[in-house]
PyMOL Python script that loads the backbone (N, CA, C, O; Angstrom):
from pymol import cmd

cmd.read_pdbstr("""\
ATOM      1  N   MET A   1      29.815 -27.536-157.020  1.00  0.00           N
ATOM      2  CA  MET A   1      30.140 -28.289-157.782  1.00  0.00           C
ATOM      3  C   MET A   1      31.942 -27.664-158.249  1.00  0.00           C
ATOM      4  O   MET A   1      32.628 -26.645-158.166  1.00  0.00           O
ATOM      5  N   ARG A   2      32.032 -29.282-158.822  1.00  0.00           N
ATOM      6  CA  ARG A   2      33.719 -29.374-158.447  1.00  0.00           C
ATOM      7  C   ARG A   2      34.082 -28.017-160.344  1.00  0.00           C
ATOM      8  O   ARG A   2      33.658 -27.385-161.312  1.00  0.00           O
ATOM      9  N   THR A   3      34.844 -28.353-159.756  1.00  0.00           N
ATOM     10  CA  THR A   3      36.162 -27.083-160.515  1.00  0.00           C
ATOM     11  C   THR A   3      36.023 -28.189-161.468  1.00  0.00           C
ATOM     12  O   THR A   3      35.521 -29.311-161.399  1.00  0.00           O
ATOM     13  N   ARG A   4      36.949 -27.160-162.868  1.00  0.00           N
ATOM     14  CA  ARG A   4      37.529 -28.529-163.895  1.00  0.00           C
ATOM     15  C   ARG A   4      39.136 -28.548-163.460  1.00  0.00           C
ATOM     16  O   ARG A   4      39.671 -29.012-164.467  1.00  0.00           O
ATOM     17  N   THR A   5      40.157 -28.294-162.512  1.00  0.00           N
ATOM     18  CA  THR A   5      40.727 -28.231-162.619  1.00  0.00           C
ATOM     19  C   THR A   5      41.021 -29.654-160.646  1.00  0.00           C
ATOM     20  O   THR A   5      41.993 -30.292-160.241  1.00  0.00           O
ATOM     21  N   GLU A   6      39.650 -29.476-160.131  1.00  0.00           N
ATOM     22  CA  GLU A   6      39.837 -31.134-159.413  1.00  0.00           C
ATOM     23  C   GLU A   6      39.428 -32.088-160.078  1.00  0.00           C
ATOM     24  O   GLU A   6      38.769 -32.423-161.062  1.00  0.00           O
ATOM     25  N   ARG A   7      40.365 -32.621-158.747  1.00  0.00           N
ATOM     26  CA  ARG A   7      40.010 -34.070-159.954  1.00  0.00           C
ATOM     27  C   ARG A   7      39.326 -35.040-159.371  1.00  0.00           C
ATOM     28  O   ARG A   7      39.416 -35.809-158.414  1.00  0.00           O
ATOM     29  N   ASP A   8      38.642 -34.780-160.207  1.00  0.00           N
ATOM     30  CA  ASP A   8      36.951 -36.184-160.221  1.00  0.00           C
ATOM     31  C   ASP A   8      37.099 -37.775-160.639  1.00  0.00           C
ATOM     32  O   ASP A   8      37.292 -38.443-161.655  1.00  0.00           O
ATOM     33  N   THR A   9      36.791 -38.058-158.568  1.00  0.00           N
ATOM     34  CA  THR A   9      37.328 -39.496-158.849  1.00  0.00           C
ATOM     35  C   THR A   9      35.475 -39.661-158.372  1.00  0.00           C
ATOM     36  O   THR A   9      35.352 -40.078-157.221  1.00  0.00           O
ATOM     37  N   ARG A  10      35.028 -39.571-158.615  1.00  0.00           N
ATOM     38  CA  ARG A  10      33.290 -39.813-159.269  1.00  0.00           C
ATOM     39  C   ARG A  10      33.171 -40.933-159.974  1.00  0.00           C
ATOM     40  O   ARG A  10      34.127 -41.294-160.660  1.00  0.00           O
ATOM     41  N   THR A  11      32.294 -41.491-159.947  1.00  0.00           N
ATOM     42  CA  THR A  11      31.605 -42.147-161.459  1.00  0.00           C
ATOM     43  C   THR A  11      30.233 -41.814-161.906  1.00  0.00           C
ATOM     44  O   THR A  11      29.122 -41.382-161.598  1.00  0.00           O
ATOM     45  N   ALA A  12      31.310 -42.468-163.184  1.00  0.00           N
ATOM     46  CA  ALA A  12      29.753 -41.418-164.530  1.00  0.00           C
ATOM     47  C   ALA A  12      28.622 -41.118-163.954  1.00  0.00           C
ATOM     48  O   ALA A  12      28.275 -39.937-163.923  1.00  0.00           O
ATOM     49  N   ALA A  13      27.250 -42.841-162.977  1.00  0.00           N
ATOM     50  CA  ALA A  13      26.559 -42.862-162.755  1.00  0.00           C
ATOM     51  C   ALA A  13      26.866 -41.295-161.555  1.00  0.00           C
ATOM     52  O   ALA A  13      26.283 -40.327-162.044  1.00  0.00           O
ATOM     53  N   GLN A  14      27.385 -41.027-160.606  1.00  0.00           N
ATOM     54  CA  GLN A  14      27.452 -40.839-159.843  1.00  0.00           C
ATOM     55  C   GLN A  14      26.807 -39.356-160.199  1.00  0.00           C
ATOM     56  O   GLN A  14      25.728 -38.806-159.982  1.00  0.00           O
ATOM     57  N   ALA A  15      28.267 -38.941-160.982  1.00  0.00           N
ATOM     58  CA  ALA A  15      28.321 -37.265-161.466  1.00  0.00           C
ATOM     59  C   ALA A  15      26.576 -36.622-161.404  1.00  0.00           C
ATOM     60  O   ALA A  15      26.020 -35.601-160.999  1.00  0.00           O
ATOM     61  N   TYR A  16      25.933 -38.713-162.480  1.00  0.00           N
ATOM     62  CA  TYR A  16      24.848 -38.130-163.327  1.00  0.00           C
ATOM     63  C   TYR A  16      23.464 -37.894-162.087  1.00  0.00           C
ATOM     64  O   TYR A  16      22.757 -36.894-161.970  1.00  0.00           O
ATOM     65  N   GLU A  17      23.428 -38.738-161.557  1.00  0.00           N
ATOM     66  CA  GLU A  17      22.991 -38.260-160.456  1.00  0.00           C
ATOM     67  C   GLU A  17      22.521 -36.632-159.990  1.00  0.00           C
ATOM     68  O   GLU A  17      21.548 -35.888-159.860  1.00  0.00           O
ATOM     69  N   GLU A  18      24.578 -36.749-159.802  1.00  0.00           N
ATOM     70  CA  GLU A  18      24.679 -35.018-158.995  1.00  0.00           C
ATOM     71  C   GLU A  18      23.922 -34.024-159.400  1.00  0.00           C
ATOM     72  O   GLU A  18      23.207 -33.245-158.770  1.00  0.00           O
ATOM     73  N   ASN A  19      24.206 -34.159-160.771  1.00  0.00           N
ATOM     74  CA  ASN A  19      23.345 -33.307-161.819  1.00  0.00           C
ATOM     75  C   ASN A  19      21.968 -33.250-162.057  1.00  0.00           C
ATOM     76  O   ASN A  19      21.374 -32.275-162.517  1.00  0.00           O
ATOM     77  N   MET A  20      21.318 -34.670-161.627  1.00  0.00           N
ATOM     78  CA  MET A  20      19.723 -34.165-162.363  1.00  0.00           C
ATOM     79  C   MET A  20      19.224 -34.049-160.544  1.00  0.00           C
ATOM     80  O   MET A  20      18.046 -33.829-160.264  1.00  0.00           O
ATOM     81  N   THR A  21      20.252 -34.224-159.486  1.00  0.00           N
ATOM     82  CA  THR A  21      19.653 -33.876-158.230  1.00  0.00           C
ATOM     83  C   THR A  21      19.587 -32.310-158.104  1.00  0.00           C
ATOM     84  O   THR A  21      18.993 -31.864-157.122  1.00  0.00           O
ATOM     85  N   ALA A  22      20.034 -31.603-158.831  1.00  0.00           N
ATOM     86  CA  ALA A  22      20.539 -29.953-158.754  1.00  0.00           C
ATOM     87  C   ALA A  22      19.351 -29.315-159.998  1.00  0.00           C
ATOM     88  O   ALA A  22      18.773 -28.237-160.140  1.00  0.00           O
ATOM     89  N   ILE A  23      19.373 -30.666-160.781  1.00  0.00           N
ATOM     90  CA  ILE A  23      18.088 -30.200-161.489  1.00  0.00           C
ATOM     91  C   ILE A  23      17.080 -29.976-161.613  1.00  0.00           C
ATOM     92  O   ILE A  23      16.287 -29.264-162.228  1.00  0.00           O
ATOM     93  N   GLU A  24      17.228 -31.153-160.490  1.00  0.00           N
ATOM     94  CA  GLU A  24      15.636 -30.928-160.117  1.00  0.00           C
ATOM     95  C   GLU A  24      15.150 -29.867-158.963  1.00  0.00           C
ATOM     96  O   GLU A  24      14.009 -29.483-158.706  1.00  0.00           O
ATOM     97  N   ALA A  25      16.509 -29.496-158.302  1.00  0.00           N
ATOM     98  CA  ALA A  25      16.624 -28.002-157.333  1.00  0.00           C
ATOM     99  C   ALA A  25      15.892 -27.219-158.030  1.00  0.00           C
ATOM    100  O   ALA A  25      14.927 -26.554-157.654  1.00  0.00           O
ATOM    101  N   LEU A  26      16.265 -27.284-158.857  1.00  0.00           N
ATOM    102  CA  LEU A  26      16.604 -25.844-160.521  1.00  0.00           C
ATOM    103  C   LEU A  26      14.560 -25.723-160.378  1.00  0.00           C
ATOM    104  O   LEU A  26      13.863 -24.799-159.958  1.00  0.00           O
ATOM    105  N   LEU A  27      14.220 -26.928-160.870  1.00  0.00           N
ATOM    106  CA  LEU A  27      12.941 -26.851-161.755  1.00  0.00           C
ATOM    107  C   LEU A  27      11.825 -26.786-160.435  1.00  0.00           C
ATOM    108  O   LEU A  27      10.646 -26.741-160.787  1.00  0.00           O
ATOM    109  N   LYS A  28      12.107 -26.776-158.851  1.00  0.00           N
ATOM    110  CA  LYS A  28      11.286 -26.538-157.958  1.00  0.00           C
ATOM    111  C   LYS A  28      11.801 -24.713-157.921  1.00  0.00           C
ATOM    112  O   LYS A  28      11.125 -24.011-158.673  1.00  0.00           O
ATOM    113  N   THR A  29      12.486 -24.260-157.423  1.00  0.00           N
ATOM    114  CA  THR A  29      12.072 -23.191-156.898  1.00  0.00           C
ATOM    115  C   THR A  29      12.513 -22.250-158.436  1.00  0.00           C
ATOM    116  O   THR A  29      12.596 -21.024-158.509  1.00  0.00           O
ATOM    117  N   LEU A  30      12.715 -23.111-159.407  1.00  0.00           N
ATOM    118  CA  LEU A  30      11.536 -22.533-160.449  1.00  0.00           C
ATOM    119  C   LEU A  30      10.101 -22.252-160.323  1.00  0.00           C
ATOM    120  O   LEU A  30       9.528 -21.173-160.176  1.00  0.00           O
ATOM    121  N   THR A  31       9.444 -23.951-160.448  1.00  0.00           N
ATOM    122  CA  THR A  31       8.332 -23.195-160.163  1.00  0.00           C
ATOM    123  C   THR A  31       7.576 -22.647-159.093  1.00  0.00           C
ATOM    124  O   THR A  31       6.408 -22.768-159.462  1.00  0.00           O
ATOM    125  N   GLY A  32       7.591 -22.068-157.878  1.00  0.00           N
ATOM    126  CA  GLY A  32       8.608 -21.505-157.143  1.00  0.00           C
ATOM    127  C   GLY A  32       8.327 -19.746-157.171  1.00  0.00           C
ATOM    128  O   GLY A  32       7.591 -18.903-156.659  1.00  0.00           O
ATOM    129  N   GLN A  33       9.322 -19.851-158.024  1.00  0.00           N
ATOM    130  CA  GLN A  33       9.764 -18.199-158.160  1.00  0.00           C
ATOM    131  C   GLN A  33       8.545 -17.293-160.082  1.00  0.00           C
ATOM    132  O   GLN A  33       8.419 -16.144-160.507  1.00  0.00           O
ATOM    133  N   LEU A  34       7.970 -18.760-160.584  1.00  0.00           N
ATOM    134  CA  LEU A  34       6.944 -18.079-161.566  1.00  0.00           C
ATOM    135  C   LEU A  34       5.351 -18.589-160.227  1.00  0.00           C
ATOM    136  O   LEU A  34       4.131 -18.746-160.277  1.00  0.00           O
ATOM    137  N   ALA A  35       5.869 -18.620-159.759  1.00  0.00           N
ATOM    138  CA  ALA A  35       4.174 -18.718-159.010  1.00  0.00           C
ATOM    139  C   ALA A  35       4.281 -16.921-158.379  1.00  0.00           C
ATOM    140  O   ALA A  35       3.322 -16.156-158.487  1.00  0.00           O
ATOM    141  N   GLU A  36       5.815 -16.447-157.649  1.00  0.00           N
ATOM    142  CA  GLU A  36       5.669 -15.206-156.731  1.00  0.00           C
ATOM    143  C   GLU A  36       5.449 -13.999-158.712  1.00  0.00           C
ATOM    144  O   GLU A  36       4.675 -13.066-158.925  1.00  0.00           O
ATOM    145  N   HIS A  37       6.293 -14.517-159.493  1.00  0.00           N
ATOM    146  CA  HIS A  37       6.639 -12.969-161.026  1.00  0.00           C
ATOM    147  C   HIS A  37       4.776 -13.624-161.006  1.00  0.00           C
ATOM    148  O   HIS A  37       4.127 -12.888-161.749  1.00  0.00           O
ATOM    149  N   LYS A  38       3.910 -14.689-160.405  1.00  0.00           N
ATOM    150  CA  LYS A  38       2.391 -14.920-161.714  1.00  0.00           C
ATOM    151  C   LYS A  38       1.853 -13.186-160.724  1.00  0.00           C
ATOM    152  O   LYS A  38       1.460 -12.107-161.168  1.00  0.00           O
ATOM    153  N   THR A  39       2.120 -13.714-159.171  1.00  0.00           N
ATOM    154  CA  THR A  39       1.597 -12.199-158.579  1.00  0.00           C
ATOM    155  C   THR A  39       1.526 -11.330-158.536  1.00  0.00           C
ATOM    156  O   THR A  39       0.501 -10.670-158.365  1.00  0.00           O
ATOM    157  N   LYS A  40       3.567 -10.654-158.802  1.00  0.00           N
ATOM    158  CA  LYS A  40       3.781  -9.337-158.962  1.00  0.00           C
ATOM    159  C   LYS A  40       3.212  -9.062-160.345  1.00  0.00           C
ATOM    160  O   LYS A  40       3.325  -7.877-160.658  1.00  0.00           O
ATOM    161  N   GLN A  41       2.361 -10.193-161.681  1.00  0.00           N
ATOM    162  CA  GLN A  41       2.194  -9.029-162.232  1.00  0.00           C
ATOM    163  C   GLN A  41       0.786  -9.389-163.138  1.00  0.00           C
ATOM    164  O   GLN A  41       0.498  -9.081-164.294  1.00  0.00           O
ATOM    165  N   ALA A  42      -0.111 -10.329-161.911  1.00  0.00           N
ATOM    166  CA  ALA A  42      -1.205 -10.034-161.145  1.00  0.00           C
ATOM    167  C   ALA A  42      -1.794  -8.308-160.689  1.00  0.00           C
ATOM    168  O   ALA A  42      -2.841  -7.925-161.211  1.00  0.00           O
ATOM    169  N   THR A  43      -1.226  -7.597-159.950  1.00  0.00           N
ATOM    170  CA  THR A  43      -0.613  -6.915-159.602  1.00  0.00           C
ATOM    171  C   THR A  43      -0.777  -4.973-160.706  1.00  0.00           C
ATOM    172  O   THR A  43      -1.402  -3.923-160.554  1.00  0.00           O
ATOM    173  N   GLU A  44      -0.004  -5.416-161.483  1.00  0.00           N
ATOM    174  CA  GLU A  44       0.029  -4.933-163.109  1.00  0.00           C
ATOM    175  C   GLU A  44      -0.155  -5.213-164.318  1.00  0.00           C
ATOM    176  O   GLU A  44       0.620  -4.913-165.226  1.00  0.00           O
ATOM    177  N   PRO A  45      -1.674  -6.088-164.487  1.00  0.00           N
ATOM    178  CA  PRO A  45      -1.727  -6.985-165.540  1.00  0.00           C
ATOM    179  C   PRO A  45      -1.228  -5.684-166.907  1.00  0.00           C
ATOM    180  O   PRO A  45      -0.990  -6.141-168.025  1.00  0.00           O
ATOM    181  N   ARG A  46      -1.116  -4.179-166.693  1.00  0.00           N
ATOM    182  CA  ARG A  46      -1.016  -3.851-168.076  1.00  0.00           C
ATOM    183  C   ARG A  46       0.757  -4.010-168.923  1.00  0.00           C
ATOM    184  O   ARG A  46       1.333  -3.937-170.008  1.00  0.00           O
ATOM    185  N   ASN A  47       0.985  -4.299-167.285  1.00  0.00           N
ATOM    186  CA  ASN A  47       3.291  -4.329-167.971  1.00  0.00           C
ATOM    187  C   ASN A  47       3.436  -5.744-168.669  1.00  0.00           C
ATOM    188  O   ASN A  47       3.072  -6.914-168.545  1.00  0.00           O
ATOM    189  N   TRP A  48       4.156  -4.955-169.439  1.00  0.00           N
ATOM    190  CA  TRP A  48       4.385  -5.634-171.015  1.00  0.00           C
ATOM    191  C   TRP A  48       6.208  -6.627-169.986  1.00  0.00           C
ATOM    192  O   TRP A  48       6.761  -7.712-169.807  1.00  0.00           O
ATOM    193  N   GLY A  49       6.273  -5.519-169.754  1.00  0.00           N
ATOM    194  CA  GLY A  49       8.276  -6.097-168.691  1.00  0.00           C
ATOM    195  C   GLY A  49       8.034  -7.699-168.732  1.00  0.00           C
ATOM    196  O   GLY A  49       8.757  -8.410-169.430  1.00  0.00           O
ATOM    197  N   PHE A  50       6.672  -8.385-167.720  1.00  0.00           N
ATOM    198  CA  PHE A  50       6.140  -9.437-167.069  1.00  0.00           C
ATOM    199  C   PHE A  50       5.739 -10.176-168.374  1.00  0.00           C
ATOM    200  O   PHE A  50       5.573 -11.385-168.215  1.00  0.00           O
ATOM    201  N   THR A  51       5.627  -9.898-169.112  1.00  0.00           N
ATOM    202  CA  THR A  51       5.162 -10.869-170.395  1.00  0.00           C
ATOM    203  C   THR A  51       7.041 -11.186-170.806  1.00  0.00           C
ATOM    204  O   THR A  51       7.804 -12.124-170.574  1.00  0.00           O
ATOM    205  N   GLY A  52       7.127 -10.365-171.239  1.00  0.00           N
ATOM    206  CA  GLY A  52       9.028 -10.146-171.585  1.00  0.00           C
ATOM    207  C   GLY A  52       9.830 -11.142-170.494  1.00  0.00           C
ATOM    208  O   GLY A  52      10.578 -11.970-171.015  1.00  0.00           O
ATOM    209  N   ASP A  53       9.738 -11.137-168.944  1.00  0.00           N
ATOM    210  CA  ASP A  53      10.259 -12.023-168.232  1.00  0.00           C
ATOM    211  C   ASP A  53      10.083 -13.542-168.606  1.00  0.00           C
ATOM    212  O   ASP A  53      10.863 -14.461-168.351  1.00  0.00           O
ATOM    213  N   LEU A  54       8.613 -13.607-169.417  1.00  0.00           N
ATOM    214  CA  LEU A  54       8.835 -15.044-169.120  1.00  0.00           C
ATOM    215  C   LEU A  54       8.624 -15.936-170.729  1.00  0.00           C
ATOM    216  O   LEU A  54       8.343 -17.115-170.942  1.00  0.00           O
ATOM    217  N   ALA A  55       8.885 -14.838-171.631  1.00  0.00           N
ATOM    218  CA  ALA A  55       9.386 -15.519-173.162  1.00  0.00           C
ATOM    219  C   ALA A  55      10.323 -15.448-172.882  1.00  0.00           C
ATOM    220  O   ALA A  55      10.696 -16.561-173.253  1.00  0.00           O
ATOM    221  N   GLU A  56      11.944 -14.596-172.091  1.00  0.00           N
ATOM    222  CA  GLU A  56      13.208 -15.098-172.517  1.00  0.00           C
ATOM    223  C   GLU A  56      12.804 -16.645-171.469  1.00  0.00           C
ATOM    224  O   GLU A  56      12.972 -17.771-171.937  1.00  0.00           O
ATOM    225  N   VAL A  57      12.479 -16.502-170.601  1.00  0.00           N
ATOM    226  CA  VAL A  57      12.594 -18.413-169.861  1.00  0.00           C
ATOM    227  C   VAL A  57      11.803 -18.905-170.344  1.00  0.00           C
ATOM    228  O   VAL A  57      11.221 -19.661-169.565  1.00  0.00           O
ATOM    229  N   ARG A  58      11.194 -18.899-171.826  1.00  0.00           N
ATOM    230  CA  ARG A  58      10.061 -19.849-171.889  1.00  0.00           C
ATOM    231  C   ARG A  58      10.909 -20.561-173.295  1.00  0.00           C
ATOM    232  O   ARG A  58      10.906 -21.683-173.802  1.00  0.00           O
ATOM    233  N   SER A  59      11.761 -18.984-173.666  1.00  0.00           N
ATOM    234  CA  SER A  59      13.197 -19.346-174.873  1.00  0.00           C
ATOM    235  C   SER A  59      14.576 -20.566-174.502  1.00  0.00           C
ATOM    236  O   SER A  59      15.068 -21.358-175.306  1.00  0.00           O
ATOM    237  N   ARG A  60      14.993 -20.355-172.864  1.00  0.00           N
ATOM    238  CA  ARG A  60      15.778 -20.881-172.487  1.00  0.00           C
ATOM    239  C   ARG A  60      15.406 -22.314-172.312  1.00  0.00           C
ATOM    240  O   ARG A  60      15.963 -23.234-172.909  1.00  0.00           O
ATOM    241  N   LEU A  61      14.095 -22.495-171.164  1.00  0.00           N
ATOM    242  CA  LEU A  61      14.098 -23.884-171.353  1.00  0.00           C
ATOM    243  C   LEU A  61      13.481 -24.306-173.529  1.00  0.00           C
ATOM    244  O   LEU A  61      14.406 -24.813-174.166  1.00  0.00           O
ATOM    245  N   GLN A  62      12.559 -24.154-174.103  1.00  0.00           N
ATOM    246  CA  GLN A  62      12.959 -24.788-175.418  1.00  0.00           C
ATOM    247  C   GLN A  62      14.701 -24.627-175.714  1.00  0.00           C
ATOM    248  O   GLN A  62      15.098 -25.597-176.361  1.00  0.00           O
ATOM    249  N   THR A  63      15.365 -24.030-175.518  1.00  0.00           N
ATOM    250  CA  THR A  63      16.685 -24.225-175.536  1.00  0.00           C
ATOM    251  C   THR A  63      16.695 -26.030-175.009  1.00  0.00           C
ATOM    252  O   THR A  63      16.773 -27.046-175.700  1.00  0.00           O
ATOM    253  N   ALA A  64      16.600 -25.882-173.766  1.00  0.00           N
ATOM    254  CA  ALA A  64      16.772 -27.274-173.065  1.00  0.00           C
ATOM    255  C   ALA A  64      16.076 -28.285-173.033  1.00  0.00           C
ATOM    256  O   ALA A  64      16.181 -29.121-172.135  1.00  0.00           O
ATOM    257  N   VAL A  65      15.355 -28.362-173.884  1.00  0.00           N
ATOM    258  CA  VAL A  65      13.888 -29.214-174.018  1.00  0.00           C
ATOM    259  C   VAL A  65      14.283 -29.912-174.960  1.00  0.00           C
ATOM    260  O   VAL A  65      14.189 -31.111-175.220  1.00  0.00           O
ATOM    261  N   SER A  66      15.174 -28.227-175.930  1.00  0.00           N
ATOM    262  CA  SER A  66      15.455 -29.104-177.437  1.00  0.00           C
ATOM    263  C   SER A  66      16.443 -29.305-177.433  1.00  0.00           C
ATOM    264  O   SER A  66      16.750 -29.620-178.582  1.00  0.00           O
ATOM    265  N   PHE A  67      17.608 -29.348-176.544  1.00  0.00           N
ATOM    266  CA  PHE A  67      18.591 -30.315-175.999  1.00  0.00           C
ATOM    267  C   PHE A  67      19.254 -31.120-175.429  1.00  0.00           C
ATOM    268  O   PHE A  67      20.329 -31.716-175.510  1.00  0.00           O
ATOM    269  N   LEU A  68      18.322 -31.014-174.778  1.00  0.00           N
ATOM    270  CA  LEU A  68      18.240 -33.025-174.301  1.00  0.00           C
ATOM    271  C   LEU A  68      17.374 -34.470-175.211  1.00  0.00           C
ATOM    272  O   LEU A  68      17.469 -35.697-175.189  1.00  0.00           O
ATOM    273  N   ALA A  69      16.282 -33.131-176.180  1.00  0.00           N
ATOM    274  CA  ALA A  69      15.787 -34.310-178.149  1.00  0.00           C
ATOM    275  C   ALA A  69      16.898 -34.349-178.544  1.00  0.00           C
ATOM    276  O   ALA A  69      17.355 -35.430-178.916  1.00  0.00           O
ATOM    277  N   ASN A  70      17.317 -33.719-178.566  1.00  0.00           N
ATOM    278  CA  ASN A  70      18.990 -34.127-179.615  1.00  0.00           C
ATOM    279  C   ASN A  70      18.414 -33.043-180.620  1.00  0.00           C
ATOM    280  O   ASN A  70      19.137 -32.718-181.562  1.00  0.00           O
ATOM    281  N   ASP A  71      17.189 -32.475-180.489  1.00  0.00           N
ATOM    282  CA  ASP A  71      15.945 -31.377-182.075  1.00  0.00           C
ATOM    283  C   ASP A  71      17.278 -30.534-181.454  1.00  0.00           C
ATOM    284  O   ASP A  71      16.803 -30.083-180.412  1.00  0.00           O
ATOM    285  N   GLU A  72      18.567 -30.111-181.513  1.00  0.00           N
ATOM    286  CA  GLU A  72      19.059 -28.564-181.734  1.00  0.00           C
ATOM    287  C   GLU A  72      18.942 -28.549-183.089  1.00  0.00           C
ATOM    288  O   GLU A  72      19.208 -29.603-183.666  1.00  0.00           O
ATOM    289  N   GLU A  73      18.446 -27.148-184.055  1.00  0.00           N
ATOM    290  CA  GLU A  73      18.697 -26.746-184.909  1.00  0.00           C
ATOM    291  C   GLU A  73      20.170 -25.778-184.756  1.00  0.00           C
ATOM    292  O   GLU A  73      20.632 -25.198-185.739  1.00  0.00           O
TER     293      GLU A  73
END
""", "prot")
cmd.dss("prot")
cmd.show_as("cartoon", "prot")
cmd.util.cbc("prot")
cmd.orient("prot")
């Protein structure tokens, strides 16, 4: 990722694609992390900490979805 102090010679389309690729990779990683989390939760089904983790992730994802939908409150 470039810092603000570096001169950016990319076009908007290039920067868009770079960001899109990074987001897609993050979503893939998130999917894997969720699968691992689910496996851990299954070993401690009464542990509310796992539920809290997912509530936080859900909230952050909802913020991102609302931002892209221009539906922020």
